[in-house]
N, C-alpha and C positions, 0 to 999 in steps of 0.2 A: 613117738619118735624124739623130742626132743630130750626126755627124761635119761632117753637110753644113751644120747651122746653125754649129758652132763653127766651121768655113772663113769663113764667110759673115760671122760676126760679127767674126770679127779682120782679113779685109779690109775691113769698113766703118769698123773700129777703124783701123786704116793711113790709110783715105780721109776720116778726121775728122782725122786730123792734117795731112795736106795743106790739110785746108778751113780748117783754124785759119789758114793763109798765104793760103790764095787763095781773094778775095773772094766767086765766084761758086759756091764751097759751105762751107753753114753744119754748120760743124767740129763741134761741141758734140750738136747734136741723131743726125747720122752717127753718131757714136762711142756714142752713149746706144744707138741703134737695134742697132748690134754689142752692145753687153750686153744689150741685152732679147735678142736671138735667141741669147746662153748661158744664159741663166735660161730660155727656152722649150723646152731641151731637157729629154730624161726624167733627165738623169746628175744633175741642176742643180735643187735645192729651189728651189720660187719663193719670191723677197722683194719682195713689191708694195711694202714700206717704202724700201726701199732703190730701187727703180728710182723710185718716186712722188717720192725725194729728189733724185734724180740727173739725174730730166726738170725737174724744178723750176729744179736745179742751171744744166743747158744752154741750157733758157729765159731764164735769167736774164743769161747771159753774153752769149746772142744780142740781149738787149733793150740790153746794158751796151755792145757793140760798135759799135752806131750812140748812142749817149749819151755816151760816153768821148769819141771822136773830136771831135762836133759842140763840146763843153766845152771842151777844147783848141784849137779851132779859135778858139773866141769867147774867150775867156780872153786870149789872145794875139794877138784881132783880126783873125784871118782869114776867111776866107770860104769857100762852098762850091766854089770855084774850087779853091783849096788842099787839100781832101781830095780833089777828084776827081782831082786831080795826084798826089796821092799813092798811088792805087789804079793809077792810067796808070805810073806810075813803079813801083810793085810786079810789076806784070805784065812790064814791060820786063825789068827783075831776075829774073822766072822764066822766062821765055819766050828772053831773050839774055844768057844768064850772062855775061858779058864780065868781071865785077869778079868771079867767081866767089863764094862764100861772101859777102865785105863789099856785094858787091851790094846785098843784100835790106834794107841799111841806106842806100849811095849815092843808090840810082837813087828810093824813093819819098821822100827827101827833095826833091833836085834836082825831079822831078814836082813836089812841093806849094809850090818857089820858083818855078817855071816857072808854074803855074794862079795863084800871088800877083801876081807879076811882071805876066801879062796881062790881070788883074783890076785893079789898082793900080801906078801908076807910079813909087811913091816903095821906093824899092830897100829902105830899110832898115825899113820897118812890111811890105814883102814878107818879107823876111828872117824876120823875129819871127814875123807869120802862119804862115809855112810849116813853123818850129819849133813852132810849135803844134800845128799838124796832124798835124805828123810825129809830134809826142811822144804826142799822144793814138791814131794807128793804133799804135803800137809800144805802148802800154799794151793796148790791145784785143786786138792780136793776141797780145800775151803773154799775157794771160788766158786765151783762148781754147784757147792751146797747152799753156797748164796745166791748162787741164779734160781736155780729151780726151786728156793724157797720165797723166793720176792715174784716168782710164776703162781705159786700155790696162794699168796696173795693177790695177787693179779684175780688169778680165778675163784677167788673165792667171794672177791671185794665184787667183779662184774656180777656173777652167780645172784648175791645178796639182793645189789642193786635190781634185778629182774628176775626177781624170784614171784614175784605175784603174775608174770607170763610165763615163768619155767613151771611155776606149780599152781594151776589154774585152781585145783582140787581143795585147798586150804585156805 
């Protein structure tokens, strides 16, 4: 049973990292569940303090993911259309990787700009607002990615520390 929990936990860690880029998946909470599954094995001693603190971090990051882009958009005079455009641009970058890894930067900005242009007539204001929306998006995404990678590092470290108990057949 420990191997199943370990495997599912690791899969959830990877899905959590993907979720830091995909707006439909809450990356940090999914990674946290992977961490929880590791601590539910018989091989790893339960550390409720660590799990509580990491859960708090995951929930704070999810909340900040909604607050930071709104602050960036507001600071640069943007609208909700710019934020929606950023998300659509990200989906285009993920599902149609025409520009490769560079597309994950170009498409969300282009989406924010188009969203702002559809909402406002002034190109200068739309460009500034698109930049703010895009900057907020990048900040939130980076924060989620950082937390999920740290959770993965914790997962691997703890699993490695208890490898003899987790993998008695090796």
